[in-house]
C-alpha positions in Angstrom: 79.8 70.6 144.5 83.4 71.0 143.7 82.9 69.4 140.3 80.1 71.9 139.5 82.3 74.9 140.5 85.1 73.6 138.4 82.9 73.3 135.3 81.4 76.8 135.9 85.0 78.2 136.1 85.9 76.5 132.9 82.9 78.1 131.1 83.6 81.5 132.5 87.2 81.3 131.4 86.5 80.0 127.9 86.1 83.3 126.1 89.4 84.5 127.6 91.1 81.3 126.6 89.9 81.7 123.0 91.1 85.3 122.8 94.6 84.3 124.1 94.7 81.5 121.6 93.9 83.8 118.8 96.6 86.3 120.0 99.3 83.6 120.1 98.5 82.3 116.7 98.0 85.6 115.0 101.6 86.3 114.1 101.6 83.3 111.7 98.8 84.9 109.7 99.1 87.4 107.0 97.8 91.0 107.4 94.1 91.3 107.8 93.5 88.8 110.6 90.9 89.5 113.2 93.4 89.9 116.0 95.4 92.4 113.9 92.3 94.5 113.4 91.6 94.4 117.2 95.1 95.2 118.4 96.2 97.4 115.6 99.7 97.9 114.0 102.7 98.2 116.3 104.2 101.6 115.8 107.7 100.7 117.2 108.2 97.4 115.3 110.9 97.3 112.6 111.8 94.0 110.9 115.6 94.0 110.4 116.7 92.2 107.2 113.1 91.3 106.6 113.8 89.5 103.3 115.7 86.7 105.3 112.5 85.5 106.9 110.6 82.5 105.5 107.8 84.8 104.2 109.3 88.2 103.5 106.9 91.2 104.2 103.9 89.0 104.9 105.4 87.5 108.1 106.1 91.0 109.4 102.6 92.2 108.5 101.2 89.2 110.3 103.0 90.3 113.4 101.6 93.8 113.0 104.9 95.4 112.2 104.9 98.9 110.6 108.4 98.9 109.2 110.6 96.4 107.2 114.1 96.5 105.9 115.4 95.2 102.6 119.0 95.1 101.4 119.4 95.6 97.7 122.2 95.2 95.1 122.2 96.8 91.7 122.8 94.5 88.7 121.7 95.0 85.1 119.5 97.9 86.0 117.6 95.8 88.6 117.5 95.8 92.4 118.1 92.3 93.8 117.7 91.3 97.5 120.6 89.9 99.6 122.8 90.6 102.5 126.3 89.5 101.5 125.6 89.1 97.8 122.6 89.5 95.5 120.1 86.7 95.1 119.3 86.9 91.4 116.0 85.1 91.9 114.5 87.8 94.2 113.9 91.4 93.4 112.7 94.3 95.5 109.8 94.9 93.1 108.6 91.2 93.3 108.8 90.8 97.1 108.0 94.3 98.3 106.8 96.9 95.8 104.1 94.8 94.0 102.8 93.2 97.2 102.6 96.5 99.0 100.7 98.0 96.1 98.3 95.1 96.1 97.7 95.4 99.9 97.0 99.1 99.6 94.5 98.5 96.9 92.8 95.7 98.8 92.7 97.7 102.1 91.3 100.8 100.6 94.4 102.9 100.8 96.4 101.4 103.7 98.9 98.6 104.1 97.2 97.5 107.3 93.4 97.2 107.2 91.6 100.2 108.7 94.8 102.1 109.5 95.7 105.7 108.8 99.5 105.4 109.3 102.2 105.2 106.7 104.1 101.9 106.4 107.9 102.3 106.3 110.1 100.5 103.8 113.8 100.9 104.6 116.0 100.1 101.5 119.6 99.5 102.4 121.7 100.0 99.3 124.6 97.5 99.3 125.9 98.3 95.8 125.4 100.8 93.0 125.3 103.9 95.2 123.6 106.9 93.5 122.7 104.8 90.4 120.9 102.3 92.6 118.9 105.2 94.1 118.0 106.4 90.6 116.8 103.0 89.6 114.7 102.8 92.8 113.2 106.2 92.1 112.2 105.0 88.6 110.6 101.9 90.0 108.7 103.8 92.7 107.3 106.3 90.1 105.5 103.5 88.4 103.1 103.2 91.3 100.6 106.1 91.4 99.8 107.5 94.8 101.4 104.7 96.7 104.6 106.3 98.1 105.2 109.4 100.1 106.4 112.2 97.9 108.7 115.2 98.5 108.3 118.0 96.0 110.5 121.1 96.5 110.6 120.4 100.2 106.8 119.9 100.6 105.9 116.4 101.6 102.8 114.4 100.8 102.6 111.4 103.0 101.4 108.2 101.2 100.5 104.7 102.3 104.1 103.7 102.1 107.2 105.8 102.9 110.6 104.6 101.5 113.8 105.5 103.3 117.2 104.9 101.8 120.2 103.8 103.8 123.6 102.3 103.0 125.3 103.6 99.9 123.4 106.8 99.2 124.3 110.3 98.1 122.9 112.9 100.4 123.7 115.8 98.2 122.1 114.3 95.1 119.0 113.3 97.0 118.7 116.8 98.5 119.0 118.4 95.1 116.2 116.4 93.5 113.1 118.6 93.1 110.9 115.5 93.2 111.6 112.4 95.3 109.7 109.3 96.4 112.5 108.4 98.9 113.8 109.9 102.1 117.3 110.0 103.6 118.3 107.8 106.5 120.4 110.3 108.4 123.2 109.8 110.9 123.7 111.5 114.3 126.4 113.6 112.6 123.8 115.0 110.3 122.2 116.7 113.3 125.0 119.3 113.0 124.2 120.0 109.4 121.6 122.3 108.0 119.6 119.9 105.9 116.7 120.9 103.6 113.1 120.3 104.6 111.5 117.1 103.3 114.8 115.2 103.0 115.3 113.1 106.2 113.0 110.2 107.0 114.7 109.1 110.2 118.1 108.9 111.9 119.8 105.6 112.4 122.8 104.7 114.6 124.7 101.6 115.5 124.1 100.7 119.2 127.7 99.4 119.7 129.2 102.6 118.4 127.7 104.4 121.4 127.0 101.9 124.2 128.8 99.0 125.6 125.8 97.7 127.6 124.7 94.2 126.6 121.6 94.0 128.7 123.4 92.8 131.9 123.4 94.8 135.1 122.3 98.4 135.3 122.3 100.6 132.2 124.6 103.5 133.2 124.2 105.5 130.0 120.5 106.1 130.2 120.9 109.9 130.3 123.2 109.8 127.2 120.6 107.7 125.3 117.8 110.1 126.2 119.9 113.1 125.1 120.6 111.4 121.8 116.9 110.8 121.2 116.0 114.3 122.4 118.3 115.9 119.8 117.0 113.9 117.0 113.4 114.5 118.0 114.1 118.3 118.2 115.1 118.1 114.6 111.9 116.2 113.8 113.6 112.9 113.1 112.4 109.5 114.4 115.2 107.3 115.8 116.3 103.7 115.1 119.2 102.0 116.8 120.6 98.9 115.1 123.2 96.3 116.0 122.3 96.0 119.6 123.3 92.6 121.2 120.5 90.2 120.7 121.9 86.7 121.3 120.3 86.2 124.8 116.5 86.6 125.1 116.4 88.2 128.5 119.2 90.7 127.7 117.7 91.8 124.4 114.4 92.5 126.1 116.1 94.7 128.6 117.7 96.6 125.7 114.3 97.0 124.0 112.9 98.3 127.2 115.5 101.0 127.8 115.1 102.1 124.2 111.4 102.5 124.7 111.9 104.3 127.9 114.2 106.8 126.2 111.7 107.4 123.4 113.4 105.4 120.5 110.9 105.2 117.7 111.9 102.0 116.0 112.9 98.8 117.8 115.2 96.9 115.4 114.8 93.1 115.5 115.1 89.7 113.8 112.8 88.2 116.4 109.4 89.2 115.1 107.1 87.1 117.3 109.0 88.0 120.4 109.0 91.7 119.8 105.3 91.7 118.8 104.4 90.1 122.1 106.8 92.3 124.0 105.3 95.5 122.7 101.7 94.3 123.1 102.3 93.6 126.7 104.4 96.6 127.7 103.1 99.5 125.7 99.6 100.2 124.3 99.5 99.9 120.5 99.8 103.3 118.9 98.0 103.8 115.5 98.8 107.4 114.8 101.2 108.7 117.5 104.4 108.1 115.6 105.8 111.4 114.2 104.4 112.0 110.7 102.1 108.9 110.7 99.1 110.9 109.7 98.6 111.5 105.9 98.1 115.2 106.4 101.0 115.9 108.8 103.6 116.8 106.2 107.0 115.1 106.2 107.1 111.4 107.3 110.1 112.1 109.4 110.6 115.8 109.6 113.1 118.1 107.9 
């Protein structure tokens, strides 16, 4: 009798076990896996220094991320990837622009299959400044209808939205009548009257504002919420980078207080861990992120 009950329990639990197994192995797959289609893209997930992973872009997509970051260096009129120096064997175009264009074509207008959101590519300029931005704009212009576009302040949201951080010239970007890139603002920019269609999001260094490392109570919760409230009032999504991440339990606590405060992008190098964290703690949002719908106007507000 006990043996019969044990076998019956095993049969009843088999479908659940298969689903859990698929979920656990899904992050190793490229975009388009069955589990990705079921759970949907993760609206809060940003892959910091994505190019340092074994499979740049594809690994993030396999984990259902909706934002990736690439550091670029200008050399010989080309944008090369790298953190401390350029890797002359890897370009932004080869590892990001061309693959994103191929995915959008294959998925009938979306980076993720059956998704109406805009995928975010954060380009952190390490050298070249305004000239690197001009090269980036020229490269983006070669891809018809792929990237979000700002024309005299009016924004048309495309399958991919490119935001420029690092060495960038805010005034030159603002003056451009036509742009395929958006400005990564700072908290100081909240006090400046910036033109519509310029800002894609606001980024801030965690350790510049908070000393909490995920241990004990978080005493600056109200200050974090006020920071996010001000940015959202301006129409800007928020990303905090540089938060302590050495200890797993502590970084998860930091992720949670950011989510609780309304931070839009959780910045991480731990793709698998964050994907599981977000899937367990918050329902996946396909379209709720500010500006994620193609017909909503600016990808991050004005």
